[in-house]
N, C-alpha and C positions, 0 to 999 in steps of 0.2 A: 504493500500500500504506500509506503514511504516513497518509492520510486516514482509514483504517479503524481506526487504533490507539485513538483515544479511545472510539469506540463499542464496540470489543471489550472494552476495560477496563471501561467502564460496565456492560456486560452480564455481566462476568466470564466471558467466552467463552474458556475455556482451550484448547479444541480449535482455535478460530480463531486464538488468539494463538500457539500452537505452529506452525501453518501459516505465520503471518506471520514468525516467527523463521526457519523453514526457508527461506522464499522470500528473506528478507533476506540470509541467509548465502549462498545460491546466487547471488544477484545481486551479492554482495560490497559491499553498501551498509553499510559499517561505522559511519558516522555515525548512520544510522537504527537500527542494532542498539543503539548506546549510548542513543539516545533511547527505544527500547522498554524497555530495562533500567531506565532512570531513571524513566520514567513508571510502570512497574509497581511499582518500589520505593516511589514516592510514594503510589501508590494503596493500598498495604498499610496506610499510616497512616490511611486513611479507612475501613478495615474491609473492603476488597475483597481477597479471598484469591487474589491473583495473584502471590504470592511465588514459586511454582514457575517462572513465566515469567521473572521477574527473574533467578532463579538460572540458568535455561537460557540466557538471552541472555548473561549474564556468562560462563558456561562456554564457549559457542561463541566469544565474543569472545577469551578467553584462548587457545583452542585453534587458531582458524583465522585470526584477523585479522592484518594486518601488525603488526610489533612496536610501532609508535607507538600503534596502537589497542589492541593486545593488553595492553600494560602498564597501560591504564586499568582493566582488570579488578581490579587491586589496590585500587582506590578504593572499591569497592562493598561494602556490608554483607552482601549476599547471597552473598558468597564462602564464607560459613560452611557453606552447604548443598550445595556442589559435591561431586562424587565423589572429590575429592582436594584437597590444598592447591594454591592458585593457582601457587605457585612451581614445583611439579612439572608442572602442566599447561602453563604457559608454556614450560617447557623441552623439550616434546615436539617442536614444529615450528619453534622459533626458536633461532638461535645466540646465544651470548653477545655476539658482535660486534654483532649487530643489536639486542639488547635493552639493552645497557649504556647507550647514550646516553639512553634514556628512563626510566631508573631512578635516582631520587635516593638519597642515602645513607640507608639504613634497614636493619632486619633483613630485610625482604623482598628487598632487592637482594642481600644476602649469601646468602639461601636459594636464590634463582634461580641465583646464581653456583655454589653447591655442586651444584645439580642439573645444571647444564650441564657442570660438571667431571666428574661421574659419567658423562656422555654423551660425554666425550672432548675437550671444549673446554679450552683453556689460559686460566687466569685470572691476571691480572697480580699481581706480588708486592706491589704497593701496595694491593691490594683488601683491605678489612677483613672478617674472618670473625667473624660473630656466634656461631658454634658453637665457637670456640676450637680449631679443628683445621685441618689443611691442606686446601686445596681439592682438590689433586691426589690421585688414588688412589695409595696407597703401593705400592712394589714387592712387598710381602708380602701385599697385599690381592687378592682375586679381582675379576673383572669381575662386579659384582652383577647379579642378575637384572633384566632390563629390565621396564618397565611400559608399558602401551599405553592411550592414551585415544582414543576415537572419539566420534562423535555419540551413541552409546548409553551411554557411560560409560567406566569404567576396568576394565582387566583386570590382575590382579596374581597370576599363577600362582605357586604355591609351588615351591621347588627340589625336585629329585628325592630319593627315598629309596632307597638300594641295598637289596638283599635282606638280611634279618636272619636270625640264627640264635638258637635258644633257649640261654639261659645260666642258671646258678644264681647267685643273689646271695650276697654275703659280708657280713660284719659289720665295722663301724668305729665309732670314737668320734665322736659328733656334736659339732660345733663351733658355738658361737654367734658368728655373724658378721653383725651388724646392717647393716653398710655394704654388703656384697655382696647381702644379702637385699633391702635397700631399692633397690639399683641394678637388681636383676632385676625387682622389682615395677614400677619405673618403666618398664622396657623393654616390658612388656606392659600398662601401665596402662590404655589405652583398652579392652582386652578385658574388664577387670574393673570399671572405673568407669562405662563408658558402654554396656556390652553384657552378655551373659550369662555371661561367662567366669570362670574361676578360675585361679589361678597358685600353684604351690608350688615351694619350693626346699629342698634339704637340703645341708648342707656337713659333711664328715666328714674325719677322719684315715683315709685308706685310698684305695681306687680307686673308679672309677665304679660298680662293682657294689655296693660298700658304701654309696655314696650312694643308690642305688636302694632298698636295703633300708631305709635311714633314711626314705625317702619312704613306706614301707609296702608296697612291692611284693616279692613272694616268687617270682614267675614272670614272666620277661620274655624278650624277644628284643632283640638289638642288633647293630650293625655298626659297625666303626671307619671313620671318615671323616677326610679330611685337613682342615687348618685352613681351606682355601679353602671347602669345602662347608659347614663349620660356620659360618663367617662369613656365608655367603649365607643360611643359615637364620636366624641371629640378626638380621641386618639386615632380612630379609623380615618377621619377626615384629614387630620394633620399628617398621617403617614402616607397619604395618597398623593399621586401626581395629577388626579383628575383624569380627564379624557386624554390629554396629550402631554401633560407635564411629566417631569421626572419624579418617580416615587422616592420618598425620603426614607421609608422604613419605619418600623414600630418604635425603635429606640429614639429616633429624632422626633417622631410624632408624639411620644409620651412627654419628652422634654418640652416641646412647644406647647402642649396642652397645660402642663404645670405652669409655664410662664404666663399664659393667658389667664388662668385662674388666679395666679398670684397677683396679677395686675387688677383684675376685677375686684378681688377681695381687699385690695389696697393694703397688702402685707408689708409695705415699706420698700426702701431702696436696696436693702441687702439682698444679694443673690450669691450663692444658692439659697433658696427658700428653706425655712424650717419645715421639714416633712411632716412632723407631728402636728404643728400648728396648721399647716395647709390642710391636712386630712381632717382635723377637728372642724375647721371652718367649712370645708366642702360638705360635710355630713349635715350641716345646718342649713344648706341651701335647698331651695325647691326648684325642681327641673320639670319642664314640660317639652315634649316633642310636639310639633304642630305642622299643619299644612293649610293651604288656602283652597282646598277642594281640587287641586290640580293633580294629574297623574304623576306618579313618581317615575322619572326616567333619568338616566345618566347618574351623575353624582349629585348628592343633595345633603345639606346639613341645615336643619331648621329646629332651633332649640331656644327656649327661654330659660333664664336663670334668675331667680329672685332671692335676695338676701334680706331676711327679716331683721338682722342685726343693724344694718345701715338704712334699710328702707329703699334700697336701690334694686333695680332689675334691668336686665338686658335681653334683647332678642337678637339672634343671629340668623342670617339667611344667606346661604352660599349654595350656588347651583353651577353645574358644569355639564353641558349637553354632550352627548356622544357625537 
């Protein structure tokens, strides 16, 4: 198979190169898979458009190769075009115990550790976190929705939506809160900057229904959900790239969600946030999922959050069509 590689690249035979990658993975010839990736990456510089093969080889390397080879997927520039961040893909089929010896000190190492922690691995106290948050899922956090990567790509199903009932909106005084607004826009930034999405937030003195009115909705349905399901929705959205943006992964999604809630709860200028304080305050919030009778298509995050301690509430509305 290796003897065919140069000719396939020379002819830009993408179908043949895909078959070569498939056969190489089936035969578990990981050194050859690295060679295919590197050769295709180099060929791109000569004008041959074989970068999809470099990306495919690097993706399969991260997903299926033993840890010593799989970690080499972090070295390649073609990781940018994979269906998700390499840190998340590596975490699917490899334990932290197997990966750690092959990862040098770097932000990548930290992200892989966070991803494996979300899958239940224990990360040592001496491990440095580039996300400035605990590796371990906190007692007040839910078990976030799992993601699946296969040969065909990634699957990132949204959390469930319970049945909603029609409600009448109320009125409240709109509050200018640029920090919370910026934190929310960061949470869904790939939807708006690299895809077709839009994101709106309102913050009011009042309840969640008043926040919906401030967004411009006069007719809506909603259902109250516990903080576990609300966090699942926020992390799912923050992890996603929307229809066309680059996926961030659950580790970054969790971090961005914590930052948004830290800002809404006005927990001060210090960061990292105090995890125990954040968790205690989150459990005092009231969350509602809502819709305006529209069909659910594409990517959507529609949530109200009310804080009885401060008397403030916010409504978020982010959508990205396929």
